[in-house]
C-alpha positions in Angstrom: -8.3 44.7 -24.6 -4.9 45.0 -22.9 -3.9 42.8 -20.1 -4.1 45.9 -17.8 -7.7 46.3 -18.7 -8.6 42.6 -18.1 -7.0 43.1 -14.6 -9.1 46.1 -14.0 -12.2 44.1 -14.9 -11.4 41.1 -12.6 -13.2 40.8 -9.3 -12.7 37.7 -7.2 -16.2 37.5 -5.8 -15.5 34.0 -4.1 -12.4 35.7 -2.0 -14.4 34.6 1.4 -14.6 31.2 0.5 -11.2 31.2 -1.0 -9.8 32.7 2.5 -12.0 30.3 4.3 -10.3 27.3 2.8 -6.7 28.6 3.4 -7.5 28.9 7.0 -10.4 26.3 7.6 -7.8 23.7 9.6 -6.1 26.1 11.7 -9.9 27.7 12.6 -11.2 24.7 13.5 -8.3 23.9 15.9 -7.7 27.1 17.4 -11.2 28.4 18.0 -12.4 25.9 20.5 -9.5 27.0 22.7 -10.0 30.7 22.4 -7.0 31.8 20.6 -8.0 32.4 16.9 -7.2 36.1 16.4 -10.5 36.7 14.3 -12.7 34.8 16.8 -14.1 37.9 18.7 -14.7 41.7 18.2 -12.7 44.2 20.5 -15.7 45.0 22.6 -15.8 44.9 26.4 -17.9 41.9 26.7 -15.7 40.1 24.1 -12.7 41.0 25.8 -13.7 39.6 29.1 -15.3 36.4 27.6 -11.7 36.1 25.9 -9.9 36.5 29.0 -11.7 33.9 30.9 -11.8 31.4 28.0 -8.1 31.6 27.8 -7.6 31.6 31.3 -9.7 28.1 31.7 -7.8 26.7 28.9 -4.3 27.7 30.2 -5.4 26.1 33.9 -6.5 22.9 32.3 -3.0 22.7 30.6 -1.2 23.5 33.9 -3.8 20.8 35.5 -2.2 18.2 33.2 1.4 19.2 32.8 2.6 20.7 36.5 1.6 17.2 38.3 3.4 15.0 35.5 6.4 17.2 35.9 6.1 16.6 39.6 5.9 13.0 39.4 8.8 12.6 36.9 11.2 14.5 38.8 10.4 13.3 42.4 8.4 10.0 42.2 9.8 8.3 39.0 11.2 4.8 40.2 14.1 4.8 37.8 15.8 6.9 35.0 14.6 4.6 31.9 11.0 5.4 32.8 11.7 9.2 33.2 13.6 9.0 29.6 10.5 7.7 28.1 7.7 10.1 29.2 10.1 13.4 28.9 9.1 13.9 25.2 5.4 14.2 26.2 6.4 17.2 28.5 8.5 18.9 26.2 5.5 18.6 23.5 3.0 19.7 26.2 5.2 22.8 27.0 5.5 23.6 23.3 1.9 23.9 23.2 2.0 26.3 26.1 4.4 28.2 24.4 2.4 28.5 21.5 -0.4 29.1 23.4 0.9 32.3 24.8 2.5 33.5 21.5 -0.9 33.5 20.4 -2.1 35.8 23.0 0.6 38.1 23.3 0.9 38.5 19.5 -2.7 38.3 18.9 -2.9 41.6 17.1 0.1 41.1 14.7 -1.1 37.6 13.8 -4.7 39.0 13.3 -3.0 41.7 11.0 -1.5 38.8 9.0 -4.9 37.3 8.3 -6.4 40.4 7.6 -3.9 41.2 4.9 -4.2 37.8 3.5 -8.1 38.3 3.2 -7.4 41.8 1.3 -4.9 40.1 -0.9 -7.4 37.6 -1.9 -10.0 40.3 -2.4 -7.9 42.5 -4.6 -6.3 39.8 -6.5 -6.1 41.4 -9.9 -6.5 38.3 -12.4 -7.3 34.6 -12.5 -4.2 33.3 -12.9 -2.6 35.2 -9.9 -5.7 33.6 -7.9 -4.5 30.1 -9.2 -1.3 30.4 -7.9 -2.2 31.5 -4.5 -4.7 28.8 -4.1 -2.2 26.4 -5.6 0.1 27.6 -2.6 -2.8 27.5 0.0 -3.2 23.9 -1.0 0.3 22.8 -0.8 0.3 24.2 2.9 -3.0 22.6 3.6 -1.7 19.1 2.7 1.3 19.5 4.6 -0.9 20.2 7.6 -3.3 17.1 7.1 -0.5 14.8 6.9 1.2 16.3 10.3 -2.5 16.2 11.6 -2.7 12.2 10.6 0.4 11.4 11.8 0.3 13.2 15.2 -3.1 12.4 16.1 -2.5 8.6 14.6 0.4 8.4 17.2 -0.7 10.5 20.1 -4.2 9.3 21.0 -3.1 5.6 21.1 -0.1 6.6 23.0 -2.4 8.2 25.7 -5.4 6.0 25.5 -4.0 2.3 24.3 -0.6 2.2 26.2 -1.7 2.6 29.5 -4.1 -0.7 29.0 -0.6 -2.4 28.0 1.5 -1.2 30.6 2.3 -2.8 33.7 -0.4 -2.4 36.4 0.1 -0.1 39.6 -0.2 -2.1 42.8 -1.7 0.1 45.6 -1.1 -0.4 49.4 -4.2 -2.9 49.7 -2.5 -5.1 47.1 -5.3 -4.1 44.4 -4.1 -3.0 41.1 -5.3 -0.3 38.6 -4.2 1.0 35.2 -1.4 3.8 35.2 -2.8 7.2 34.0 -1.9 8.5 30.7 0.2 11.2 32.4 1.7 9.6 35.3 1.0 12.3 37.7 1.5 13.6 41.4 -1.5 15.6 42.9 0.1 16.8 45.8 -3.0 18.2 47.6 -5.5 15.3 46.9 -5.1 11.4 46.3 -6.4 10.1 43.1 -6.2 6.1 43.4 -10.1 5.7 44.9 -12.6 5.0 42.4 -14.4 6.6 40.7 -12.0 9.6 40.9 -9.5 7.7 39.3 -11.4 6.5 36.4 -12.7 10.2 35.8 -9.2 11.9 36.2 -8.3 9.0 33.3 -10.7 10.6 31.0 -10.1 14.2 31.9 -6.2 13.6 31.1 -7.1 12.3 27.6 -9.4 15.2 27.1 -6.9 18.0 28.4 -4.1 16.3 26.2 -6.2 16.9 23.0 -6.5 20.7 23.8 -2.7 20.6 23.8 -2.7 18.8 20.8 -5.0 21.0 19.0 -2.9 24.1 20.1 0.2 22.2 18.4 -1.4 21.4 15.5 -3.5 24.6 15.0 -0.6 27.0 15.2 1.1 24.6 13.2 -1.4 25.0 10.2 -1.6 28.6 10.5 2.1 29.0 10.2 2.1 27.1 7.1 -1.2 28.8 5.5 1.0 32.2 6.3 4.2 31.3 5.2 2.9 29.7 2.0 0.9 32.7 1.3 4.0 34.8 1.5 5.5 32.4 -1.2 2.8 33.1 -3.6 3.0 36.9 -3.0 6.6 36.5 -4.4 5.6 34.2 -7.0 3.2 36.6 -8.4 5.5 39.6 -8.4 8.3 37.2 -10.2 5.6 36.0 -12.9 4.8 39.8 -13.6 8.7 40.8 -13.7 9.1 37.9 -16.2 6.3 39.4 -18.4 7.3 43.1 -17.9 8.9 43.6 -21.3 6.5 41.5 -23.5 4.1 44.7 -23.7 5.2 48.1 -23.6 1.6 49.4 -22.8 1.5 51.3 -19.4 5.0 50.1 -18.8 5.4 52.4 -15.6 2.0 51.8 -14.2 2.9 47.9 -14.3 6.5 48.5 -13.1 5.0 50.2 -10.0 2.8 47.4 -9.5 5.6 45.2 -9.2 7.6 47.1 -7.2 4.4 47.9 -4.6 3.7 44.2 -4.3 7.3 43.1 -3.8 7.5 45.6 -1.0 4.1 44.4 0.3 5.4 40.6 0.2 8.5 41.8 2.1 6.4 43.3 4.9 4.0 40.2 5.2 7.2 38.1 5.7 8.4 40.6 8.4 5.0 40.6 10.2 5.0 36.8 10.4 9.0 36.8 11.6 8.4 39.3 14.2 5.0 37.6 15.4 6.2 33.9 15.4 10.0 33.8 15.6 10.1 32.7 19.2 7.7 29.8 18.5 10.1 28.8 15.3 13.0 28.8 18.0 10.9 26.7 20.5 9.7 24.4 17.9 13.2 23.6 16.6 15.0 22.9 20.1 11.9 21.4 21.4 11.4 18.7 18.4 15.1 18.1 18.7 14.9 16.8 22.1 11.3 15.0 21.6 12.9 13.0 18.5 15.7 12.2 20.8 13.4 10.7 23.4 11.1 9.3 20.9 14.1 7.4 19.4 15.1 6.3 22.8 11.3 5.0 23.5 11.4 3.1 20.3 14.5 1.2 21.2 13.5 0.7 24.6 10.2 -0.6 23.5 12.2 -3.0 21.1 14.3 -4.3 23.7 11.2 -5.3 25.8 9.5 -6.9 22.7 6.3 -4.6 22.8 5.8 -4.3 19.2 2.8 -2.2 19.8 4.8 0.3 21.7 7.6 0.3 19.0 4.8 1.4 16.4 3.4 4.1 18.4 6.7 5.6 19.3 7.8 5.3 15.6 4.7 7.0 14.4 5.3 9.7 16.8 8.7 10.0 15.8 8.0 10.5 12.1 5.3 12.9 13.0 7.7 15.3 14.7 10.3 14.7 11.6 7.3 15.7 9.4 6.9 18.8 11.4 10.5 19.6 11.4 11.0 19.1 7.8 7.8 20.9 6.7 8.7 24.0 8.8 12.3 24.0 7.4 11.2 23.3 3.7 8.8 26.1 3.5 11.3 28.6 5.2 13.7 27.3 2.5 11.1 27.9 -0.2 10.4 31.3 1.1 13.9 32.1 0.7 14.1 30.9 -2.7 11.2 32.7 -3.6 12.4 36.0 -2.5 15.7 35.4 -4.3 13.9 34.3 -7.6 12.4 38.2 -8.2 15.7 39.5 -8.4 16.9 36.8 -11.0 14.1 37.6 -12.8 15.0 41.0 -13.0 18.5 40.0 -14.1 17.1 37.7 -17.0 14.7 40.1 -18.6 16.0 42.7 -21.3 16.8 45.5 -18.8 18.5 47.5 -21.2 15.3 48.3 -22.9 13.6 49.6 -20.0 13.0 53.4 -19.9 15.9 55.5 -18.1 13.8 56.8 -15.4 12.6 53.1 -14.3 16.2 51.9 -14.2 16.9 53.0 -10.7 13.7 51.4 -9.3 14.7 48.0 -11.2 18.4 48.1 -9.3 16.6 48.5 -6.2 14.6 45.5 -6.7 17.7 43.5 -7.6 19.5 45.0 -4.5 16.8 44.1 -2.0 16.4 40.6 -3.4 20.2 40.1 -2.7 19.1 40.0 1.0 16.6 37.2 0.9 13.7 37.2 3.4 13.9 34.2 5.9 12.1 32.8 8.9 14.5 32.9 12.0 14.6 31.0 15.0 14.3 34.2 17.3 17.1 35.7 15.1 19.6 33.1 15.9 19.6 30.9 12.8 17.5 30.7 9.6 14.6 28.1 9.2 15.9 26.2 6.2 16.6 22.4 5.0 20.0 23.0 6.5 18.4 23.5 10.1 16.7 20.3 9.6 19.8 18.5 9.1 20.9 20.0 12.1 18.1 18.8 14.1 18.5 15.2 12.9 22.3 15.2 13.7 22.0 16.9 17.2 19.0 14.2 18.1 21.1 11.2 17.1 24.2 12.7 19.3 21.7 13.4 22.2 20.5 9.8 21.8 23.8 8.3 21.8 24.3 10.2 25.2 21.2 8.9 26.7 22.0 5.5 25.9 25.5 5.6 27.6 24.0 7.3 30.5 21.0 4.6 30.9 23.2 1.6 30.5 
């Protein structure tokens, strides 16, 4: 039986469980906040429910973020205190940007997920399926590491740090714990019990919504980009074995060209849907890293070991976030180039004349690699990660000069 016949007989009956494995983490995080693209059908009732769900979640985010910004800009007592909380504001703002990106580009992101499911369903051999699952596992491992670090730092920051901070003295000389997000609610007073305790818990709950948004979109990006990498990898493996069997050569070469174009279009879908998220992530994480590093130094100077640990874990989680995004962008670029290198390496002079032009087109197209970009301004790559590190340190030096 020829390889082509084996491919024709193969059926991936477990494609639904495969795709569920790929997107499970992102789905768990994004379904409760209403921005999972495959969550609801496009019926009138579901559209109304989707609008109400996302509206409520957005209002909850604003209820947390807006009073926090008002406090830090108008009521913060000293510059040092402001510098230590601005990272939380930028992180919350990134969550809102990702939230609205998922809403605005819902149909495009939905198409990406549907295309992924089709490709798992129509995979033609077990070897290709294993390549796809290997890349899916890598994307999932990146996500789990990031989630562990971020939740391991953010939840203690919101829950434990207020208990260790200096108490706030009220007008009647009584004291109370500072809120996780120091806020100025203009239209009502929050110091009275039990409203203050309720608001304390509510802020922690609302902060988990922003955490889920950031982590869920990050997981979705990792899953989609690693799937794009595997599409290029599968096409490359077929190109490398193209000359080994002359049976049905034309049909096999058409398959390579078709799947190469499919991989290119899939990357374009991801890029057009999420390039603004990539820009906000790179710029926002640069700012967050800078202020978290400042927080580590200030807590160290104040001999607050627990604060040093929390700020350090948060800084590491953001470093991991930027490094992972940069490394998968670099890997995507590398995989899109390798198919061109494979076409150079095969015995191309034995290819039938009528197929040479198509091979040349694959070579030419591979010379312009597929990349993720930050709103078309710069490529997402390991070089971008190095730039983020250098820029954050430059900003840190400026802030230390400003606060001394």
